[in-house]
C-alpha positions as CSV (number, residue, x, y, z in Angstrom):
1,M,111.3,35.6,85.8
2,D,114.6,34.0,87.0
3,Y,117.7,36.1,86.5
4,R,121.1,34.9,88.0
5,T,124.7,35.9,87.7
6,Y,127.9,33.9,88.1
7,T,131.5,35.0,88.8
8,P,134.2,33.7,86.3
9,D,137.3,31.9,87.5
10,D,140.6,33.6,88.1
11,T,141.8,32.9,84.5
12,L,138.9,34.8,82.9
13,F,138.2,37.3,85.7
14,P,140.4,40.0,84.1
15,F,138.3,39.8,80.9
16,V,134.8,38.6,81.9
17,K,132.7,40.7,84.3
18,C,130.1,37.9,84.8
19,F,128.1,35.1,83.3
20,W,124.3,35.5,83.6
21,T,121.2,33.6,82.8
22,L,117.6,34.7,82.2
23,E,114.6,32.4,82.1
24,I,111.0,33.5,81.5
25,P,108.2,31.1,80.8
26,K,106.1,31.7,77.7
27,E,103.0,32.3,79.7
28,E,104.7,35.2,81.6
29,E,104.1,38.0,79.1
30,L,107.0,40.4,78.7
31,K,106.6,43.1,76.1
32,R,109.1,45.1,74.1
33,Q,111.9,46.4,76.3
34,T,114.7,48.9,76.1
35,I,118.3,47.8,76.8
36,V,120.6,50.6,77.8
37,P,124.3,50.9,76.7
38,D,126.5,49.8,79.6
39,G,130.0,49.9,78.1
40,C,130.3,46.1,77.8
41,V,130.4,43.6,75.0
42,E,128.1,40.6,75.4
43,M,128.2,37.0,74.1
44,I,124.6,35.8,74.0
45,F,123.3,32.2,73.6
46,H,119.5,31.9,73.2
47,Y,118.7,28.3,74.3
48,G,115.0,29.4,74.5
49,D,113.1,31.1,71.7
50,A,114.6,33.9,69.7
51,Y,114.3,37.6,70.4
52,K,113.0,40.2,68.0
53,Q,115.2,43.3,67.6
54,Y,113.8,46.6,66.4
55,L,115.9,48.8,64.1
56,S,116.1,52.5,64.1
57,N,113.9,52.7,60.9
58,G,111.1,50.9,62.7
59,Q,111.6,47.5,61.1
60,S,112.5,44.4,63.0
61,L,114.5,41.2,62.6
62,L,115.1,38.0,64.6
63,Q,118.4,38.0,66.4
64,P,120.7,35.0,65.7
65,K,120.4,32.2,68.2
66,C,124.0,32.8,69.3
67,F,126.0,36.0,68.8
68,V,128.3,38.7,70.1
69,I,126.8,42.1,70.4
70,G,129.3,44.9,70.4
71,Q,129.3,48.2,72.2
72,L,125.9,49.9,72.2
73,T,125.9,53.6,71.5
74,Q,122.1,53.9,71.4
75,P,119.2,52.1,73.1
76,L,118.5,48.6,71.9
77,E,114.8,47.6,71.5
78,I,114.1,43.9,71.9
79,E,111.0,41.7,72.3
80,P,110.7,38.0,73.2
81,T,108.9,35.7,70.7
82,G,108.2,33.0,73.2
83,A,109.8,31.4,76.2
84,T,113.1,33.1,77.2
85,G,116.2,31.1,77.9
86,I,119.4,33.1,77.7
87,F,123.0,32.4,78.8
88,S,125.4,35.3,78.4
89,V,128.9,36.3,78.9
90,R,129.3,40.0,79.9
91,F,132.9,41.2,79.3
92,H,134.6,44.1,81.0
93,P,134.7,47.2,78.7
94,E,138.1,46.2,77.3
95,G,137.7,42.5,78.0
96,F,136.6,41.2,74.6
97,M,139.5,42.5,72.5
98,P,141.9,39.5,73.2
99,F,139.2,37.1,71.9
100,S,138.0,39.0,68.9
101,T,138.9,38.1,65.3
102,T,137.2,41.3,64.0
103,P,138.0,44.9,64.8
104,I,136.0,45.9,67.9
105,K,134.6,49.0,66.3
106,Q,132.9,46.9,63.5
107,L,130.8,45.2,66.2
108,E,129.2,48.4,67.4
109,N,125.4,48.1,67.8
110,N,125.6,44.8,65.8
111,A,124.6,41.3,66.8
112,V,127.2,39.2,65.0
113,P,126.7,35.4,64.7
114,L,129.5,33.3,66.4
115,D,130.3,31.5,63.2
116,Q,131.0,34.8,61.5
117,L,133.4,35.8,64.2
118,F,135.1,32.4,64.9
119,G,134.3,30.2,61.9
120,A,133.9,26.5,62.5
121,Q,135.0,26.8,66.1
122,G,132.2,29.4,66.8
123,L,129.6,27.1,65.2
124,E,130.8,24.2,67.3
125,L,130.6,26.3,70.5
126,E,127.1,27.3,69.6
127,K,126.0,23.7,69.1
128,T,127.7,22.6,72.4
129,V,126.2,25.3,74.5
130,L,122.7,24.9,73.1
131,K,122.8,21.2,73.8
132,S,124.0,21.8,77.4
133,Q,121.4,21.1,80.1
134,T,122.9,23.1,83.0
135,T,124.3,26.5,83.5
136,E,127.4,24.9,85.0
137,D,128.1,23.0,81.8
138,R,127.5,26.1,79.7
139,I,130.0,28.1,81.8
140,F,132.5,25.2,81.5
141,Q,132.2,25.0,77.7
142,V,132.4,28.8,77.1
143,A,135.3,29.2,79.6
144,Q,137.2,26.4,77.8
145,F,136.6,28.0,74.5
146,L,137.7,31.5,75.7
147,S,140.8,30.1,77.4
148,K,141.9,28.5,74.1
149,Q,141.3,31.7,72.2
150,L,143.2,33.7,74.8
151,Q,146.4,31.6,74.4
152,S,146.9,32.9,70.9
153,S,145.5,36.4,71.2
154,A,147.0,39.8,71.9
155,T,146.8,41.2,75.3
156,I,144.9,44.3,76.3
157,D,146.9,47.6,75.9
158,R,148.4,48.6,79.2
159,I,147.4,52.3,78.8
160,V,143.9,51.4,77.9
161,K,143.6,49.1,80.9
162,Q,144.9,51.7,83.3
163,T,142.7,54.4,81.8
164,V,139.6,52.3,82.2
165,C,140.5,51.7,85.8
166,V,140.8,55.5,86.3
167,I,137.4,56.0,84.6
168,L,135.7,53.4,86.7
169,S,137.1,54.8,90.0
170,A,136.8,58.5,89.1
171,D,134.2,60.8,90.5
172,D,131.3,61.9,88.3
173,R,133.3,64.5,86.4
174,L,136.5,63.4,84.5
175,S,139.0,65.3,82.5
176,I,140.3,63.5,79.5
177,N,143.1,66.0,79.2
178,T,144.2,64.9,82.7
179,L,144.3,61.3,81.6
180,T,146.5,62.1,78.5
181,K,148.9,64.0,80.7
182,E,149.1,61.2,83.3
183,H,149.9,58.6,80.6
184,Q,152.1,61.0,78.5
185,I,150.1,60.3,75.4
186,N,148.3,62.7,73.1
187,H,144.6,62.7,72.8
188,R,144.4,61.3,69.3
189,S,146.6,58.3,70.2
190,L,144.5,57.5,73.3
191,E,141.4,57.7,71.1
192,R,142.9,55.2,68.6
193,K,143.8,52.8,71.4
194,F,140.3,52.9,72.8
195,A,138.8,52.4,69.4
196,A,140.9,49.3,68.9
197,N,140.5,47.8,72.4
198,I,137.0,48.9,73.4
199,G,135.2,50.4,70.4
200,L,134.3,53.6,72.3
201,S,136.2,56.8,73.0
202,P,137.3,57.5,76.6
203,K,134.7,60.3,76.7
204,L,131.9,58.1,75.5
205,L,132.8,55.3,77.9
206,H,132.8,57.7,80.8
207,K,129.5,59.2,79.6
208,T,128.0,55.7,79.4
209,L,129.3,54.6,82.8
210,R,128.1,57.8,84.4
211,L,124.6,57.2,83.2
212,Q,124.8,53.6,84.5
213,T,125.6,55.0,88.0
214,S,122.5,57.2,87.8
215,L,120.4,54.2,86.5
216,K,121.5,52.2,89.5
217,R,120.2,54.9,91.8
218,L,117.0,55.0,89.8
219,F,116.5,51.3,90.0
220,D,117.3,51.1,93.7
221,G,115.1,54.1,94.5
222,N,118.1,55.8,95.9
223,F,117.1,59.4,95.1
224,T,114.8,62.1,96.4
225,S,114.0,63.7,93.1
226,L,115.1,63.6,89.5
227,T,116.8,66.9,89.9
228,A,118.8,65.6,92.9
229,L,119.6,62.4,90.8
230,A,121.1,64.6,88.1
231,Y,123.3,66.6,90.4
232,D,124.4,63.6,92.4
233,G,125.4,62.0,89.1
234,G,127.8,64.8,88.3
235,Y,125.7,66.4,85.5
236,Y,125.9,70.2,85.2
237,D,122.1,70.6,85.4
238,Q,118.9,68.7,84.9
239,A,118.8,69.6,81.2
240,H,122.2,68.0,80.7
241,F,121.0,64.8,82.5
242,I,117.8,64.6,80.5
243,R,119.8,65.1,77.2
244,D,122.2,62.2,78.0
245,F,119.5,60.0,79.4
246,K,117.4,60.4,76.3
247,E,120.4,59.7,74.0
248,F,121.1,56.4,75.7
249,T,117.5,55.2,76.5
250,G,115.3,57.0,74.0
251,F,113.1,58.3,76.9
252,T,113.2,61.0,79.5
253,P,114.0,59.8,83.0
254,K,110.4,60.1,84.1
255,E,109.1,58.1,81.0
256,F,111.8,55.4,81.5
257,Y,111.1,55.0,85.2
258,G,107.4,54.6,84.6
259,K,107.4,52.2,81.7
260,H,110.7,50.4,81.2
261,L,112.1,49.2,84.6
262,A,110.8,45.7,84.4
263,M,113.4,44.0,82.2
264,S,115.9,46.8,81.5
265,S,117.1,46.6,85.2
266,L,118.5,43.2,84.5
267,F,120.8,44.5,81.7
268,Y,122.2,47.7,83.0
269,G,125.5,46.2,84.0
270,S,125.5,46.4,87.8
271,E,127.4,43.1,88.1
C-alpha cells in the first residue's frame, strides 16, 4: 500500500487542503472499509480499478471512474474491485464552493460524475487525468482546470471563512451563539450561509471535526483509555462520545479500533 500527499501551490492553497494518491496492487487484498466524514469535499480520479460503494439499504453500486463526492454525514462503505490507483483533491471545508456549478448541499453523500458537474470540460479533464502517467502531471492538469474555474466563480463568503477558522482553532467545546454574536448575524442566516458554502451546519461541521481530532488520537495511539479519549475530546461523557462515534462510523470506538483502522486511517483528513 502506497499513500502519499502533496501540498497545492499558493493559488489553490486557500481552497485545496492537499492532493493525495493511493496505490494498492491487486494481490494485496483489502476488504470492505469504512470512510469517516471529515468535513471535506473530495474530487476523485480512479486510474486503477473501480470501487464498489455500499448503500444504506445493503445494495451496492460501482462508483464512477471520476467524480466529486460531497460532504459525508454518515459513514461511507467502500470496497476495491481490483488494483487500486486513486488520485484525489481534498478541499478545505469551504474550499469547493467557488468551483461548483451545483448547490453544495445537493452533493451531500453523493458521488457525482465530473461531466454532470462540469459538462464537456469535466469529461475532458477526466480523460486527461486518466491518461496521465505521473502524479506531477495529474496535479498540473487538475490545478490548471481549477484555476480556470476559479477565474469566473464566486468567492467564499467572508463570514463563513472566518467562522470555519474559529471552528478549526476552537477548543473541543464551541458555542454557536457566541459565533453569531461575534459576527453580528442571526443563527438562521449563518446556517443558510454554511449550507450554501459548505453543505453542513456550523454545529455539524464542528461535530465532525471534533470526532476527527479523537480519531487522530485513536490512530496515533495517543490515549490511555477510551474513557480518557472521550473526555480529552471535549465530550460530556463516554456515552456522548460513543453516540457521536457510532453516528459517523457505524461502529463503537472499540469495534472500529479493532477492525477498521487499516484503510480508514488514510482518509480521516489529517492533512
